[in-house]
C-alpha positions in Angstrom: -12.4 0.7 -19.8 -13.4 0.4 -16.5 -14.9 -2.7 -16.7 -12.2 -4.4 -18.7 -10.3 -7.4 -17.3 -6.7 -6.9 -16.6 -4.3 -9.6 -17.2 -0.6 -9.1 -16.8 2.1 -11.6 -15.3 0.5 -13.1 -12.1 -2.3 -10.8 -12.0 -5.7 -11.6 -13.4 -8.4 -8.6 -12.1 -11.8 -9.0 -13.8 -12.0 -5.2 -13.9 -9.8 -1.9 -13.5 -11.5 -0.5 -10.3 -9.8 -0.7 -7.0 -10.9 -0.5 -3.6 -7.5 1.1 -2.2 -6.5 0.8 1.4 -8.1 2.9 3.8 -7.4 2.7 7.3 -10.9 2.1 9.8 -9.2 1.5 13.1 -12.1 -1.6 13.5 -10.2 -4.2 14.4 -10.3 -5.6 18.0 -7.4 -4.6 20.5 -5.6 -7.7 19.6 -5.1 -6.7 15.8 -7.7 -9.2 14.4 -10.6 -8.2 12.4 -14.1 -8.7 14.5 -17.4 -9.3 12.8 -17.8 -5.9 12.1 -14.9 -5.2 10.3 -15.4 -8.6 8.3 -18.9 -7.0 7.5 -17.7 -3.7 6.3 -15.4 -5.4 3.8 -18.3 -7.9 2.7 -20.1 -4.6 1.5 -17.3 -3.9 -1.1 -17.2 -7.3 -2.1 -20.7 -7.1 -3.3 -20.0 -4.4 -5.8 -19.3 -6.4 -9.0 -17.1 -3.4 -10.4 -14.3 -3.7 -8.1 -11.5 -5.9 -9.2 -9.3 -5.9 -6.9 -9.6 -4.8 -3.0 -6.6 -3.9 -0.9 -7.7 -4.1 3.0 -5.8 -1.4 5.1 -2.7 -1.3 6.5 -1.7 -4.1 8.9 1.4 -4.0 11.2 4.0 -6.6 10.6 5.9 -5.7 14.1 4.5 -4.0 17.5 7.3 -1.5 17.4 5.5 -0.2 14.0 1.8 0.0 15.0 0.4 2.7 14.1 -3.1 3.2 16.3 -4.6 1.0 18.8 -7.2 -0.7 16.8 -4.9 -1.3 13.6 -4.8 -4.7 11.9 -1.9 -7.0 12.5 0.0 -9.7 10.9 2.5 -9.4 13.2 1.9 -12.9 14.8 0.6 -16.4 13.4 -2.4 -16.2 15.6 -3.8 -13.9 13.6 -4.3 -16.0 10.5 -7.5 -17.7 11.3 -9.4 -14.5 11.7 -7.9 -12.9 8.2 -8.9 -16.1 6.6 -12.4 -15.6 7.9 -12.3 -11.8 6.6 -11.0 -13.2 3.1 -13.3 -16.1 3.2 -16.1 -14.1 3.9 -15.7 -11.6 1.0 -15.0 -14.8 -1.4 -17.9 -16.1 -0.4 -20.0 -13.1 -1.6 -17.4 -12.6 -4.7 -15.5 -15.6 -5.9 -14.2 -13.6 -8.2 -13.0 -10.7 -6.3 -9.0 -10.1 -5.8 -7.9 -9.6 -2.5 -4.9 -8.2 -1.2 -3.3 -7.3 2.3 -1.3 -4.3 2.8 1.5 -4.8 5.2 3.4 -1.6 6.8 5.6 -0.4 9.7 5.0 3.4 10.9 8.2 4.3 11.6 8.2 7.7 13.5 4.6 7.8 13.0 3.6 5.1 15.6 2.0 5.5 18.5 4.5 4.9 21.4 1.5 4.9 24.0 0.3 2.1 22.2 3.6 0.1 21.6 5.2 0.9 25.0 8.3 1.1 22.6 10.6 3.9 21.3 9.9 5.3 18.1 12.4 4.6 15.2 13.1 6.0 11.6 15.8 6.6 9.0 17.1 9.4 10.9 17.1 11.1 14.0 13.4 13.0 13.3 10.3 14.3 15.2 7.5 11.7 15.2 3.5 12.2 16.3 4.7 10.6 19.8 8.0 12.4 20.1 11.8 11.9 18.6 12.7 9.0 16.9 16.3 7.9 16.4 18.0 6.7 13.5 17.3 2.7 13.0 20.7 0.3 13.3 21.4 -2.1 10.1 20.9 -4.7 12.5 17.3 -3.3 13.2 16.7 -2.6 9.3 17.4 -6.4 8.7 15.3 -7.3 11.4 12.2 -5.3 10.3 12.8 -6.5 7.0 12.4 -10.1 8.2 9.5 -9.1 9.8 7.7 -7.7 6.7 8.8 -11.3 5.0 7.2 -12.8 7.9 3.9 -11.2 7.8 4.0 -11.9 4.1 3.8 -15.3 4.7 1.2 -15.3 6.7 -1.1 -13.1 4.5 -0.8 -16.1 2.2 -1.6 -18.4 4.7 -4.5 -16.3 5.4 -5.8 -16.9 1.6 -5.3 -13.5 0.4 -4.8 -13.5 -3.4 -1.5 -11.2 -2.9 0.3 -8.8 -0.7 1.1 -5.1 -0.6 4.1 -3.6 0.8 3.1 -0.1 1.9 6.2 2.7 1.0 4.0 5.6 1.1 2.3 8.2 3.0 5.2 9.0 5.6 5.7 5.5 7.0 9.0 4.0 7.4 10.0 2.6 4.1 8.8 5.7 2.7 11.1 7.6 5.5 13.9 5.8 3.9 13.0 6.6 0.7 12.5 10.3 0.8 15.4 12.8 1.3 13.3 14.9 3.4 13.5 12.3 6.0 16.6 10.4 5.6 20.0 12.0 6.2 21.7 9.2 7.0 25.5 8.8 5.4 25.9 5.1 5.4 24.7 2.3 2.4 21.1 3.4 3.5 20.9 6.8 2.7 22.0 9.6 0.2 21.5 8.5 -3.5 18.5 7.2 -4.6 19.6 3.7 -4.7 20.5 3.6 -1.1 17.3 5.4 0.1 15.5 2.5 -1.9 17.8 -0.3 -0.5 15.6 -1.1 2.5 12.1 -1.5 0.5 14.5 -3.6 -2.2 15.8 -5.8 0.5 12.6 -5.8 1.8 11.0 -7.3 -1.5 13.6 -9.7 -1.8 12.7 -11.4 1.2 9.4 -11.1 0.9 9.8 -12.9 -2.5 11.4 -15.3 -0.9 8.9 -15.9 1.8 5.9 -16.1 -0.6 7.4 -17.6 -3.3 7.8 -17.0 -7.2 3.8 -17.3 -8.2 2.7 -15.0 -5.5 1.7 -11.5 -6.5 3.7 -8.9 -4.5 2.5 -4.9 -5.0 4.2 -2.3 -3.8 2.5 1.0 -2.8 5.2 3.6 -3.5 5.1 7.6 -2.3 7.1 8.3 -5.4 7.0 12.0 -5.2 6.8 14.2 -2.0 5.9 17.3 -4.2 7.9 19.4 -1.8 11.0 20.9 -2.2 14.1 19.1 -1.5 11.8 16.1 -1.5 11.6 13.1 -3.5 10.6 14.0 -7.6 8.5 12.3 -10.1 12.0 11.3 -11.8 12.9 9.6 -8.7 9.5 7.5 -8.6 10.3 6.6 -12.3 13.8 5.3 -11.6 12.4 3.5 -8.3 9.8 1.7 -9.9 12.0 0.3 -12.7 13.9 -0.8 -10.1 11.4 -2.4 -8.3 10.0 -3.7 -11.4 13.6 -5.9 -11.9 13.4 -6.9 -8.5 10.0 -8.7 -9.2 7.3 -6.5 -8.0 4.0 -7.5 -9.9 1.9 -4.1 -9.5 3.1 -0.6 -8.7 0.5 1.4 -6.6 1.6 5.1 -6.7 0.8 7.5 -3.9 2.0 10.7 -2.4 5.1 10.6 0.0 5.2 13.1 2.7 2.4 14.6 1.2 0.4 11.5 2.4 -2.3 11.0 -0.3 -3.0 14.6 -1.0 -1.3 17.1 -3.1 -1.8 20.9 -2.1 -3.2 22.9 -4.8 -4.7 20.2 -6.7 -8.3 18.5 -6.3 -8.6 17.4 -10.0 -9.3 13.8 -10.6 -5.9 11.6 -10.4 -4.1 14.3 -8.7 -0.9 11.9 -8.8 -1.2 11.2 -12.7 1.6 13.2 -13.9 3.7 10.8 -11.8 1.9 7.6 -12.9 2.2 8.5 -16.5 5.6 9.0 -16.4 6.2 5.8 -14.6 4.0 3.9 -16.8 6.2 4.9 -19.7 9.1 3.4 -17.8 7.7 0.0 -16.5 5.6 -3.0 -17.8 3.8 -4.0 -14.5 0.8 -2.5 -14.3 0.3 0.9 -12.6 -2.2 1.6 -10.0 -3.3 5.4 -9.5 -5.8 6.9 -6.7 -6.5 10.1 -5.7 -9.7 12.8 -6.5 -11.9 10.4 -8.4 -15.8 11.0 -7.6 -17.2 9.8 -10.9 -17.0 6.5 -13.3 -16.6 8.8 -16.0 -13.5 10.8 -14.4 -11.8 7.2 -14.0 -12.7 6.3 -17.6 -11.0 9.2 -18.7 -7.6 8.9 -17.0 -7.8 5.2 -18.3 -8.2 6.4 -21.9 -5.4 9.0 -21.3 -2.9 6.4 -20.7 -2.3 7.5 -17.1 -2.6 4.2 -15.3 -4.3 0.9 -16.1 -6.0 0.7 -12.6 -7.9 3.3 -10.7 -8.3 3.4 -7.1 -11.4 5.2 -5.6 -11.2 5.6 -2.1 -13.6 8.2 -0.3 -16.3 7.9 -2.9 -16.6 4.1 -2.2 -16.5 4.8 1.5 -19.6 6.8 0.8 -21.3 4.4 -1.3 -19.9 0.7 -1.4 -21.7 -0.1 -4.5 -20.0 3.4 -6.0 -20.3 2.8 -10.2 -23.2 0.4 -9.8 -25.5 2.9 -8.3 -24.0 5.7 -10.7 -25.1 3.6 -13.7 -28.6 3.2 -12.6 -29.2 6.9 -11.9 
């Protein structure tokens, strides 16, 4: 099944294998991909088993920049260099689908890099100090920044865009009850905690148009006491589908991309299987897959429609191809 095409709505992928976004911190100081980063992604484009490549998270606003060499979609000036990356990969493999992931790190930004104060859903301690709760006006401003970044993604020639709402970054900080202690319309009930993401998705759709694929990477479950639950993920993903998301990329929330006490292939598969029963858009599952047969088993079991392979591909960009040759 891994080598089977996926055709669903706006998506047409030649295989079910996905290169998920993995931060390299290899862009130049202005957030533009340099020759080394272009070559890095070209190596994955040469793998004929990869149907979808999602490039590493790019910041939508300098205030949400996570690291000094993170890629950027925060201004129009990055479009030519981003287009060069996409064109290089498509030249190697015209059938490859390439998405760009856009993000705001919230309390997990680096103030020594941004020179700005930390913001989040609530007053929280971040990696660079104390973050304050965002105002409604700031929330709306960041929503617009996501939409503007998505427009740049399309102008740069990417085949789709992914909104990052996982791994304890800003949109995930609003979604998780562990980090969202607000008492206004952006806090409390799940619908309120998801409001920032839903509004961002709506504005993004307006910016890119009705025909352009939008994925959401959702940190659906925190797997921690008092955190978001699998049932929260099911409800949230149904809402995201109703708002026009074309692909749901499931991962961890405040547990980031791993799960304590689990090292099996597909360690988020309990969540992905439950969500897949509730929505009709494709579900992407990443985590712990190291061998092609493990990916096949997860697909055959109905836990997901697509399988992301991160660390194994990081070690071998031709993963799956070289395995078949051995």
